[in-house]
N, C-alpha and C positions, 0 to 999 in steps of 0.2 A: 890805618894809614889814610891820609887824606891824598886824594888826586891832585895834581898840580896842572895848571894851564896858564898860558900867556894870553890874557883876555883881549888884548889889543889885536891879536892875530887870528882870534877864533871867531867863526861866524857859525852860530848854532842853528843852521838850516840844513836840510837835505839837498838843496839845489845850489850849484855855483854858476856864476855868470861866465858865459862863453868868451874865450879870449883868442886873439890871432896868434898864429904861430910864425908869421912872416917876420923877417928882420932886415934892416938896411945892410946893403953890402959893405963890408969892411969898416963898420963903425967902431970907433974907439970908445970903450966904456968910459963913462963919466964926462965925456966932452960935450955931448949933446943930450944924453938920457941921464936925468937926475933923480928919477923915481924908481926905487927898488920894486920888485914883484911883491904882491900881497897874497899871503897863503890863506885859503879858506878851508877850514876843517868842519865838515857837516856831520853831526851826530845827534840822536834823539835826545831829548831832555832827560836827565838823570832822575830816577826815582828817589835817590839819596838826597837829603837836604842837610843843610848846615855843614858840619864837618864831614859829612859823608856824601857831599855833592861830587859828581862824577863816578858813583858806584851804580852798577846795574845788576838785576837779578837774573837776566837771561843774556845769551850771547848777543852782541851788538856790532853793527857795521858802521864804519866812519868813511865819509867820502873825503877824499883829498884833492883840492883844486888850488890853482893860483891864477892871479890875473896881473896884467901889466900893460902900460901904455903902448909898449912896442912889441909885446908878445913874450910868452914864456917858452923857454927852449928846453928846460930840464927840471924835473921835481924828483928829489932824492928824499928817502925817509928810513928812519931807524926806529926799531922797537926793542925795548930793554925791560926785563922784569919777567912776568908770567909768560910773555911771548918774547922771543929773542930771535929778530931776524932783521933784514933790511932789503931795500931794492930802490929802483929808480925807473921813472917813465918820462915820456915827453910831457909836453905842455898839456896834453889832453887830460891828465889827472888819473886818479885810481881810487880803489876802495880797500880798506883794511877791515877784516873781521876779526873780533875778539872772542875766543871760546874757552880761554883757560882761566880758572879761578885765580884771583889775585890781582896784583897792580901791574900795569903795563904803562911805561913811559913812552911817548911817541915824539920824535923830533922830526920836523919836515923843513927841508930848505928847497926854494925855487930860485932858478937862475934865468934871467931874461936874456934876450939875444945881444944886449950890450955888455953882459958879464955882471951886471949887478945882481945881488942876491937878498932874498928876504926869508924869514923863517918863522916857525911857530912850534911850540911845544904844548902836549896835552897829557894828562894822566887819565887812564881809564882802569876802573876797578870792577872785577866781576865777583859776585857773591852767589854762587850756585848751590849753596847748602842750607836747608831749612834749619831753624833753630832747634835746639834739644831741650827737653824737659825731663828732669830727674826727681824721684820721690825718696824721701827719707824719713828719719824719725821713728817713734815707737809704733806707729801705725803701719800696717804692711798690706800692700796692694792685693786685694782679692781674698784677704783673710778676715774671720769673723772677730768681732770685738763684743765682749760681754756688756750687757746694758749696764750703765752707770760707771763703767770703767773709763779711765782718762788715757787717751792715746793722742799724741801729737803728730801732726803731718808737716814734714819740712819739704819745700819746693824749690827747686833750683833750675833757672832758665839760662841758657847760654847759647852763643852762636859764634861761629868762625866762617869767614874772615872778618865780618863786620861786628856788629853788637846788638843785643836785645834792647829794643826801645820801649817794649811793652810786654809784661807778663802778669796776667791776672787769673784769679781762680774764683769759681763760684760753686755753690751747691744749690741747684735749682735756679732761683732768681737771686739768691743772697750772695754777697761777696764773702770770700773766704780769706782770712788772713794768713800768710805764710807762718808755720810754726805753732799755729793755735791747735788746741785740742779739737778733734773732730766731733760732732754732735753724736752722743749715745744715749740720749734720754728715752727713745722709744725704739722697739724692735722694727727692723726692716732693712732694706737694702739701699744704700745711698752711693751717689756718684759725685766726685769733685771734679768739675771739668776745668782744664787749665789751657789757656791760649797765650802763645807767645809770637810776638812780631819782631823781625829785625830791621836794620836801618834801610834795606832796600825793599821792604814790603813782604818779604817771605815770611810764611807763618806756619805754625805747628799747633794742633790740639791734641792733648792727652788726657785720658780719664783714669781717675784713681777711684776704685770701687771698695766698698767694705760693707759688711752686713752685721747689723746689731742683733745679737742673740740673747736668749735667756741667760742669767748668770749661772755659775756652776756651784753645786753643793761642795763644801769642803770636808775631806775626810778628818775626823778628830782622832777615832780609834779604829783599828783594824779588827776584824772578827777573829775568832779562834774556834778550834774544835774542843769541846768539853773534854777535860781531862788531859788534853795534849797527847794523845797516844802517839807511839811511833809505828804501831802495827794494829790491824784489826782482822779478825777471822770471818770467813763467810758466815753470814747470818747475824753478825753483830751490827747494832745500830749506832751510828755517829750522830751527835747532836751539835749543831751550830750555835754560837753565843757571841754577844758583843756586836761591834760595828756601829759607831755613832758618827753623826755629821752635824755641820753647822752651815746655815741655820738648821734646826732640827728636822729630819726627814719624816715625812708623814707616813712612809712605807719603807721597810728595808727587806730586800730579798737576798737569799742565800743561794750560791750557785756552787754546786759539788763538781769538780773536775776529776774524772777518773782516767788516767793515762791520756790517750789522744781522743778520747770520746767527747761528744758534745756535752757541755754542762748540763746537769740536772738541777732545776730550781726547786728547792723544798727545805724546810728547817732541819730536816733530819735526813739521813742516807743509811739504808741497809746494804751491808756489803754483800755482793752477789757471786755466784760461782765464776762467772767470766771475768771478774775483776782480779782474780788470783794473780799475783806477780805484779800488778799495776800499782801506781802510786795515786794516792787520793789527797786532794787539796781543796781549798775553799776560798772564795771571795764573796763580797757583798756589794750590792748596789743600793744606793739611797735615792729616793723619789720625793719630789715636792712640787707642788704647782708652780708654773712659770720659772722653773729651774731646770737646768739640764742635768740628767741623771750622772751622778758621781759613782765611780768604781773604785773600790779599795784594792790594794795589792793582794796577790794570791798568798795565803798562809797555809801552813800544814804540809807534812810530808809523810802521810801514812801508808804504810805498805799492807796491801791486802793479802792475807794468807789463807791457806786452805783451813777449812774447819775441822773439828774433831768429832768423829761418830763415837758415842758412848754406849758400851753394852751393859744391860741390866742383869746379865747372867751368862751361862754357857750353854751352848747347843747340847741337848741331851739325845742319846741314841737308845731307841727301844728296839726290841726283838731279840731273837735267839741267834747267837753266832754259830750256826750249824749249816752244813751243806743242805740246799733245798729251802732254807728259811730266807728271811729278808730283814735287813737293818734299815731302820728309818730315823732320820734326824728331826728332832723337834727344835725349830729355830729359836734362838735366843732373842731377847728383847733389845733393840737398838734405837737410839734417839740421836738426831732426827731420824725418821723413817728412811731407810736406804732404799735407793732406786734399784739396785742389783744385788741378789744374794747368790753366791756360788758355793755349791756343795762340793767339796774336795775330800776324796777318799785316798787313803795310803795303804796299799796292798804289798806288803814285804818291801817297803821303800819306794814302790812306784806309784806315782800319783794318777788318779783318774777323776773326771768330774761327772756328776749325774744330775739330771733334771727329770723328774722330781727329785727330792732328796731321799732317794731309796737305792740301797745296794742289795741286789738279789744274789744270794750265795750259791755258786755252782760248784762242780767237781774242781774247777780251777782255783777255787778259794781254799779248799780243805787244807788244814794244816798251816795256813798262812796267817800272818799277824795284820789286823786291821786297825788303822787309826783314821780319824777325819777331823776336819775344821770347816768352818764357814767363813767366807770372806765377804765383807759388806762394802758397798761403794756407792757414792753419790757425788755428782759433779760439784766441785768446789770443795770436797772434803777429802781428808787423807783416808785411803782404804783401811778397813779394820779387819784383822783376822783373828778369830776366836777358836781355840781348840774345843773338840767335843768331850763329853764326859759320858762314860757307858753305865749301864745299870748298876754294876758293882762299885761305881765310883772311880774306876781306873781309866786311863786315857787310851787303852788299846785292849784288843781281845784277839784270840786265836780261834780260827774257824775249825769246828770239830767235824769229823766224818759222820755219815748217817749212822743211826743206832745199829748195833750188832745184830745181825740176822736179817737184815734187809737184802733183797735180791741183788742189788748193785753196790755191795759193800766194797768189792774189789774192781779195779779197773778190768775192762774187757780187753781182749787182744784183737786189734784190728788187722794187723800184718804180723804173722809169726817171725820168730828169730830165724836167722839164715846163716849159712857159712859161705865165706868167699875164700878162694885159694885153690890150688890144684892139689888133689888128694893122692900125693906120691910121697913115699918115704923120704924123709929129709926136707921136705917143704913144710911151710908154716900156714896153717889155717887161721883166719880171722873171723870172730863172731860179729854178726850184725844184730843190733838191738832190735826187738819187736816194737811195732807201733801201737800204742795203747789209747784207751779212750779218755785218758787223763794223764797229767804229768807225773813222772816218778822222780823220786829224790836220790835214788841210789840203784845200782845194778850189781848182781852177783853172777859168777860164771862157773859152771862145772862141765868139763868135757867128759863124754861117755864112749866106751869101747864096747860094742855089742851090748848096749844098753846098761853097761855097769860103770861106775865112777872110776875115772883114771886118777890114781893117787897123785896129788900135787898139782893137778891141771885145773887151776881155778882163775886163770887170767883171761883176758879178751882174745888172746892168741894161744895156739898150740901147734908145736913142731912134731911132725909125725915121726915115729919110731919104727924100728924093724918089727917090733911085737904087734904094730898095728896093721901089717900087711895082710891083705886079704880079709880084713875085718871091717865093720861099719863103725865109722866114727861120727859123733854129733856133739852139740853143746846145749846145755840147759841154761836159759837166761832167767833170773828171778829178779823182777822189779819190785822195789819196796817204796811205799809212800806212807809217810806219817798219818795215823789215825786210820788206816786202811789195811786189809789183808794183802799179803804179798801176791803179785800176779807171776805166774810161771809160763814160759813158753820155751818148747823144745824144737830145734832146728831139724830139717829133714837131714837124715844121716847120709854120708858119703862113703862108698866103698874105697878102701886104700890100695893102690897099686904098688908094686915094687919099684 
């Protein structure tokens, strides 16, 4: 919008002539005073030119004065637009300051002492906003561009409330045309400097930067894992294949990704024990001088599984299965070599482990059935359990007692049998088993009266009768163990009361 002014009434100076404020007494307007007051509006020269005359880039102050041949009695003013106010003063004049952006129309009327009036109008425009610069097009500010690639830069300059009168761009000392491709012939960082001026002299400078970098290799074919397996066991070797680029890569690296671990760069990969349960995949990178490294998508989804231990035979047990002897396991051959070998013996169904692989047979083993197995383990491999074979080709043996005639063929009595209960006719006595040097498999009882067997009294308890009164009653306990002579223990007799 262009500011308006009544040129005949405006004096573009900051000073106004002094006028008298005195007036003739009771003068009638128009009878003797024929000259209306003249209004002087003082304001600095506008930086805006042509259609933008009257526009300023900073707040501005206007002086308002009036002169008359007989004196000015009243000056009235009204502002409309960006400023909206009014006021009046005596003939001494006033100042108006403009601080709001936009157009303000000023109307001033001066009245002299004879009642004649003179006036002036003026438009003041304020542009307090710098012009703006915006970038567009296929080139992006701050982003790299491949050498030789075509990217265009669009530039838009704008201003409110006036207009842009100059918008220029340059790269170094060279002018740059809006919408043209930016130079990408050589690597390096470049800056496009854009400067915009508006109608009142406000200006803005903005810089667009981009970096020209090496071109990128393009992936032609993705790599693969030879055989395209879905799983691989510990110790198995996976081999990478394929992966091509354009232009042709001078070097191709293969990267194995195992679970969340850092990639391993190599043409092959051997599955490790710690990989079990994880997924193995592969990607490739292509390399060529003056080109950015290209990376293929990740391919493959191989599950790492536990390896399998292989036995080349069965563990063999040597030695005689007799009390006082020892049985020894000769280990089976296993591949790959196990890290741990466990020797597991089963004695009448109860397991025990020995290290070294030797079981020394004691009294506790006599008459019992022995079996064994070896358990092989290695990190990353499924444990392998292999049953033993004994000298006769069977998978179990029974431990024999010592040879007949040896001094310790029978168990010895550590604590003799005993009787519990009150020795009174009608009461019941209970036999207490003896404690032996080894385990017994069964016990037999015979109650005695004065050292002779009582007919039918062969249980662990005996109820005293009238015929037992005043006689001594005891019990004989016979402990039996397979492959051993019986062990007999007689309890201390009790005299029976009535």
